[in-house]
C-alpha atoms as one frame of an Amber mdcrd trajectory, in Angstrom:
protein
  28.811 126.719 175.772  27.125 127.348 179.083  26.702 130.808 179.648  27.120
 132.146 183.344  24.173 134.199 183.063  21.754 135.100 180.187  21.533 139.090
 180.129  17.778 138.774 179.061  16.789 136.442 182.063  16.690 137.058 185.517
  18.977 134.875 187.589  16.179 133.340 189.591  14.698 132.006 186.464  17.976
 129.840 185.585  19.226 126.733 187.148  22.705 127.233 188.890  25.662 127.090
 186.457  26.925 123.947 187.675  23.499 121.993 187.024  23.345 123.699 183.585
  26.929 122.616 182.910  26.361 119.166 184.374  23.348 118.623 182.136  24.885
 119.952 178.798  28.122 117.743 179.514  25.650 114.758 180.061  23.693 115.633
 176.713  26.917 116.368 174.626  27.219 112.996 173.190  29.763 113.139 170.286
  33.461 113.052 170.682  33.969 116.506 168.742  31.641 118.387 171.071  33.141
 119.799 174.106  30.983 121.608 176.791  32.599 124.619 178.155  31.972 127.763
 180.771  34.428 129.767 178.705  32.324 132.887 178.940  33.309 133.037 182.508
  36.979 133.043 181.876  36.595 135.668 179.077  34.510 137.652 181.134  32.119
 138.153 178.459  28.377 138.626 178.763  26.902 138.982 174.921  27.260 136.237
 172.467  28.649 138.578 169.802  31.532 139.569 171.969  32.284 135.960 172.970
  32.429 134.810 169.504  34.748 137.624 168.411  37.124 136.731 171.356  36.866
 133.033 170.407  37.927 133.394 167.155  40.948 135.852 168.033  41.947 133.045
 170.326  41.291 129.874 168.173  41.714 131.357 164.538  41.946 127.702 162.928
  38.840 126.414 164.633  35.497 126.396 162.419  32.776 127.610 164.926  29.136
 127.225 164.419  26.440 128.928 166.586  23.830 126.357 167.836  20.500 127.673
 168.942  16.866 126.524 169.310  13.935 127.942 167.127  12.942 129.906 170.468
  16.322 131.633 170.353  15.931 132.548 166.520  12.438 134.348 167.607  14.055
 136.313 170.449  17.593 136.834 168.989  16.766 140.560 167.501  16.633 141.290
 171.359  20.385 140.364 171.801  22.807 142.731 171.789  24.681 142.964 168.460
  22.765 140.202 167.231  23.420 140.529 163.285  27.024 140.350 164.154  26.693
 136.666 165.122  25.437 135.802 161.796  28.077 137.678 160.035  30.950 136.115
 162.288  29.914 132.337 162.338  27.457 129.820 160.520  24.194 129.334 162.637
  22.248 126.047 163.080  19.099 126.322 164.201  17.201 123.412 165.730  13.353
 123.009 165.651  11.584 123.458 169.313   8.047 122.343 169.800   5.394 125.490
 169.087   8.180 127.697 168.054   9.654 126.378 164.569   6.957 128.147 162.354
   7.057 131.531 164.096  10.956 131.281 164.234  11.273 130.777 160.484   8.889
 133.552 159.903  10.486 135.973 162.391  12.856 139.070 161.972  16.176 137.241
 161.872  14.975 134.520 159.362  13.627 137.223 157.139  16.781 139.558 157.641
  19.068 136.302 156.507  16.832 134.536 154.529  18.919 134.496 151.547  21.801
 132.989 153.622  19.817 129.921 154.458  21.054 126.587 153.290  19.010 123.454
 152.615  19.012 120.912 155.528  20.410 118.363 153.300  23.601 120.477 153.090
  23.835 121.095 156.798  27.075 119.321 156.907  28.782 122.088 154.968  27.912
 124.531 157.522  31.316 124.818 159.512  33.029 125.350 156.129  30.620 127.907
 154.901  31.558 131.760 154.745  29.080 133.511 157.082  26.480 134.524 156.723
  25.071 131.229 156.529  22.724 129.152 158.326  20.308 126.360 158.553  17.071
 125.315 160.057  17.230 121.680 161.489  13.969 119.441 161.683  14.784 117.133
 164.411  12.804 114.911 166.832  11.197 117.348 169.172  11.259 117.284 172.877
   8.076 118.481 174.238   9.385 119.667 177.678  10.645 122.949 178.359  13.840
 123.754 180.426  11.498 125.092 183.107   9.824 121.763 183.237  12.887 119.834
 183.261  14.108 121.758 186.428  10.781 121.346 188.111  10.694 117.630 187.624
  14.300 117.354 188.910  13.534 119.466 191.841  10.614 117.242 193.033   8.493
 120.315 192.389
């Protein structure tokens, strides 16, 4: 899900929606992954609100919220963030320099008793929330800002 605008970021700090959408579509390499800009259609600005609306629209879908470790650190700044964990299972992917701080952060502490083992991650879509997993994956050292700078030739 590509957001029209992150409420915590200035629009000048974000690549244009069309570029972010195209990038996400390029990276989605699984037939069951679909890139969408549905937040624009739903006219929602906050993740908890979007998830609530999606679950009402698609009650039979097993949603999982996917985010990087950098977002797990800052999720306590998000509007109604605990609702995200209570609404859908959450998969957190390791990110360079963020992983240790993420698993020691406020969100991980608050929902620590609901963390599942990485080897059980395939079960995540079928678990009753709150449930979350931290996935140790191959780390990509570049930030989104660095990638945008390289693409623009700057």
